[in-house]
N, C-alpha and C positions, 0 to 999 in steps of 0.2 A: 241803057244802063252803058255808062260810056267806060271805054278802057282805060286801065290807070295806063298813067304814060311811064315810060320807060324811064329808070332811074337815070340821072346825068353821067355821061362819062369821066370817071376818075382824072384829076388835074394833075398834068403833067408838073415836073420838077421845071423842065424848061420854060412854061407857062408863066410863073411866078416874075414878078418884075426883077429886073438884072441885080438891085441894091439889093432886095428882098433873098434873093437867093446865094447871090454871097453871103449875107450876114449869116444865112443859114449855114454855107460849107465851113465857114470861118469857124462855125462853132463846135465841126466835128474834130475828136481827137487827130494828131497825126497819125499814130501808132494804126488808123485805117484808111491812110492815104495810097499805101501801095494797091490796095483790093480798090478804092475807089479810083485808080490809074488805070483801070480795065474796065471799067464799064464803057468810055469812048475816050475820042481823040480829045475832045471839048473838055471832060474830068481831066484830063492828064497836062494837057496847057493850062488849066484853070490851078491845079496844084501848084506849078512852078511860078505862078504868074507876080508880079510884085502887088498888085490890086489886091491878093488875097492875104499875104503877107502885110501889107499895109492894113486889112481889115483887121486882122487877127492882133494886131496892137493895138489900134485902136479900142477894141474890146478888153482887153489886156486879157489873153488866152497865153501866156509864156507855160510850157510843159516843160518838164525832167523827166528823159528815160534813161536806161540803165542798158547798156550795150555790151554785150560779152562775147566773145572772141575763141569757139570750143575748138582745141584742138583731137580729132577724133582716130581712129584707129583704124591706119594705112590709109589716111586722108590725106594726100600731099600738101593740097593745101588747106587752113583751118576755115572754119565759116564763122563769120560774124552774126549774130541777133541780138532781136531787141527783146527788153522783158516786157511782156504786157501789163498795162495797167489793171487795177483791181477791178472786177472781178475772176479774170481768165488766168491770171498769173503765168504766163506759160511764156516758152522762148519760140520768138516768130521768124525766121530767116529773115534776113534784109534781102541782100544779094549776094553772087556768089563772087568771090573775087575774081577781076574781069582777066578776061582771056588773054593771052597771049605773056603772059606776067606770071613767074613765079612767088610765092607770098615768102619774102625773106624769116630766115629762124631769127630768132633772139632781136626783131625790133624796138622801139619806144614806142608806145602810144600813148597818143595825149587828144584831148578834145578843145574845139573853141566855139562855142554858138552850138551850131549847127553840123559842126564839120568836126570828121576822124582824121587826124593826123598819123600815116606806119613810116615812121625813121631808120633809115639804116637797117642794120641787120645782116645777117648772111646773107648771099644768093648766088650759090650753086660752090659753095664752099670761101668764099671771098667777102670780104668787108666790101659794104657796099653805101654809097652815097646818095642813092633813091629815096625820095620822099615821095609818098602819095595820098591822096586827100579822098573822102567819102563822105558827100554832103549829103547830109539825112533829110534833107528841106527835098532836094530835086531827086533822090536817090540815085545818084551818078558818081562813077569813081573819074580820076583824072591824075594826073603828074604833074608835080610843082617841079620847078629847077631843083637841079642836085645839089647836096651840099657843095662846101670847099673839101671834104675830107670823111672819107669813108668810116662810117662809124657802127658799131657795136652795141647794143644796151646804153644808149649814151642817156647821159641825165635828163630831161626836156622838162618846159615849162610853161606857161602862156603867161605872158605877165605884159600888160597893157594891151594888146590884142596881135603880139607880136609873140613867134615860137624862138625860146633861149636852148640852146642845146650845147653840152657839154661835157667832154671827154670821150670812152666808148673806144680809144685807140687802143691797139695791141699794146701790151704793157698800162705803166700809171699813166704818163703823159705823153707827147710825141717832143721832139728836140724843137719845133717850131713852137716856140710858147703863143705867138699870133695866131695859130691855129690849133687851140685848146678851147674852145669855145666859138660861136658862130650864132648868128640872129636871123630869124627870118622877118622882112617885112610884109604883109599880104598888099599893102596900097603900094608899092614899086617892085613885087613879087621878085627879091633880090633875097641874097645871104650874102651878111657882112662879118668879118673876124670880129669879135669881141676879144677882150682879157680880162684873165679873173679878178685881177688886182683893180680893174674899172667899176667891177658888180657891186651897187649899193647895198648896205645893210638888207634891207627888205627883198630884194634878189636873192642874196644868196640864204635867207632864211627859207626861202622858198625850196630851195633847191636842197635843204637838209629833210623838209618835209619829205620833198619825192623819193629819197632813199626807201621808201617805206611801203611806198604802193605796190609794191607784186606780191609782199606777203603780209603785210599788215593793210588795217586800216587807221587811219587816223578822226576824231572826231571829240567834237566837246560836249561833254556830261556835266551838267551843273556850273558850268562857266570855266572848267577845267579842262586842258587837250587831255586827253588821253590814246593809248594807243592798243589795237585789238590785235592780236592774232590767234592763229592753228597751231597746235602741235599735239602729236600723238593724239588728232583727233577732238580734242577737247581743247574749250575756247579760253583765253590767259588776256589778261591787261594790267597795262601801269600808265602812270602818269610820264606825260613826254616829256621826261626830265632826268639827266644823269644821278645815276646811284639810287632811283625808286624800282622798289622791289615788283617782280611779277607774280601775281599772284592770277589763280583761276575765277572765273565766271560763272557765279552759282544759280541754281534754277533751272539748267540745263540738262539733266539725266536723259530724254528721249534721246536727244543727241549726243550725247556725251563721248561716242567712241566712233563715230563716222566723218566728222566736219574735215574737208579738208582744202576751203577757203571763205574769209568772211572779206565782204565788200560794204563799204561806206554806203547809208542809205541814199540816191540820189534826192531823196528829199529834203537833206537836214536832217537836225535835231539827233537825238541822244537813240539812234537807231541803227541795224544794220545789216544786212541781209548776210546767212549763212549756207556752205553747198555741200551737199556728198553726195554718194550715189548710190546704189543698189543694182544685185545681179541677178539673175533666174537662181533660186536655190538650189543647189547640189552640181551648180554650172563646174566644169573642169574647162581647161585652156585647148584641149584637143575641140570643143565644141563651137569654135569661134566664129564657124562659119555655118551653123544648124539652123534651121528657122525655130528650135526651142528656147533656144539661147537670147536674153535680152538684158538690155542693161539702160536703167531710169535714174535719170536726175533728179536729185531734189531741192529745194529751194524753202529755208524758212527766215522770216522777219523778226529779227530780234528786238524790242525795245530794251534799256539799260537805265537801272537807277543806279546813282552814287547810295549808298548806306555808310557813312560814317569816312573816314579815312581809309581804311582799309580791306572796306567790301565791296564789290560791284554785285548787283543781281538784274540777270536778265530774266525778262519773259515772251514766250512766243507767242506773237501776234495771228500769227497763221502758218499751216507747215504742210507745201504741196510737191507733188509730182512734176514739173515744170517739161519735162524732154524726156523720148523716149526712143533707143537704138534699138535697131532689130539684129542685132548680137552681142555677145558681151566685150566691153573693152577693157581692157587693162590698164589704158593711161591712167596715172593716179591723180593730176594736178592737171586736169584737161582742159581749165578754163586759162588760157595762157596771157589773156588782155583782156582787159575792160574797161570803159571812159563813161561817162556821163554827157549826153548831148541836152542844149538846152536851148529853146528858142523858141 
């Protein structure tokens, strides 16, 4: 009686043909790239390679990811997280703020494809003209040329691949009107001045919308542009035009007194995410450093339905704890910035 032959050894990933291996990796969500980069040096090289990006573009695998910046208690530098897709729905750290640089207070944040721009803000209590960029594709920070003027909380937007920045001076406008606005061109890696009077109507309308990005979400529901915002823990809405009355969004009794932030859904359509937090029951301020105390950050996705001219109703698609802090954190609105990266 012959002995059974041993089973063949498992096929390693490296034994696959190069084109097959590349195609397989291109179908993996970019959300898992930080983990894959830890496998080997070869994986890290491939993740940042143009061949992988070309393959992803060829097979049509664009992705939208929501990135949020949390400002936590006694932490000098806010931390950036990416919101994982279904089914995990968790906040996953991207990378720490790059070393030897203080994260600015009150910067403006915009995204362009896979890149996040941190523009201006206060650094050591002085207005800054620094601009930093994080590339979500390569998971690396780098510094851009400085702006022509120091700015805090300027209006900013990406139009045709260029970064337009307006305002952010002490007071209303500088005495030198030529420096009231400027534009960054990634192709030339330079900042150039712009005059407000030279902006066309399309650019002006974009900047009007940008005034809402810190506290409100602007989205289209039934082909009508609407604004949503949080007040006293409740979600309100109005049409995006002057004189329209603000009204409460119905159907959200479970989250009615806890909300502190609303964010437009990165996937588009009539959906938003709402955020709130909870702390250990019975927790007092003097237990900030005790192990028994913790803070949980929650998120829910809300789909919205317009009913007539005067009613907007929300439906909770899912609601989940997305992050836990091992202490009580009393900062109210600790989502300091958020953007959507797409590539």
